[in-house]
Phi, psi and omega in degrees: 000132180280168176301318181294324176297322180296323183273338185298128182078015187241178180249130172254132177254123178271112182262079181234098180292167176300131181305129177063014175279176183294341179262004183275069178219142185306320182292330178283319176301316180297320179293319176300318180297315179296322178294321179297318178295319177299330179276355176117004179301136180268348179196171182226153170238122186234134178256132173097139183295317181295318178295320179296315181297327178285329184277320189308317182291345186266346187223157177245352179290159178299141177244124170268121187243149177217164165237131175256134177226144174259106185261146181287329188245017180204141175280352182288126182245332192266111177047065185278347186236146176298328178297327176297321181301311183295322179296320178292319178299317181294331182274356173114015178294144172265323181228140179240126180261151182214158175289117183256016181282161180266068182236165177304130187210156182286332178221148184290158176297325178298321179293320179294316179298320178299322179293319179297312180294324178295332178276359178078025183245159172279152181250135172249125180267115174277108190249163174238339185221167175299320180299322176301314181294319179298315180296318181296319177297318179299323182279347174116016177290143181269333184231135173254120179252143177273020190311318190258004175296125183094352182246010175240162180301321183294331185245022183301334181282000180252019190276359186274342183195181178298139183272080181298324180297321180289323175303311181295321179294320177294323177304319181291339178287336175098001178270180175282124187252124175253114174282122181209141179115104178062031172271083193246014172217157175301324179299319179292324177299318177294321178295325178296317178295320179296330180282349176123006179292146172276330179205166183230137172252130173238141183223287188308315184293344182252329190234357178250085187301324180299317182292314182294321176301320178298323178298314180293319180299318179296321180293319179294317182292340182278351182278000000 
């Protein structure tokens, strides 16, 4: 069975705590990941080499790994350098995700993909538009994610909810589709599958306790 077969029809849990928050420690990320697998997660998305190295020995499910960087001269944050790719591969990633948008960046998407393939890993393209997905498939990405819809200047008007339209558009392209981005309820996860996703990634609603607590606090305060 291939990695994509393992993930098809499944749930990926993104274990990314709030930056510099009390849960932002490798051992806690690894524990969250193990708990997610115990709950039925078919895969994980892990940010950072240290977090990945702490998680890999605890789980056998596929791990989609990334490195996030805040660059002064580029809005691209997700795995912007080929050097990041090799570090993630060495730490045990099965799949490496990268920013697949057409924005100013330090290295081309083709260069990042070449590094991923050179490391013997599958590539997941974190996209914001249909054009991103088309380009990523042409360049050799195995997975198209709706991850960045609503998070780029071009797609700022889509920031209120899950981008069902992009999920369906990617389905029509014929690649493996990962619904990701504001999938924060079980109903939305089901809706993503109904729209044509092969798998769904959920993160904030499961692993960012500060955010979820804020949702409940706001609801209580509104009464």
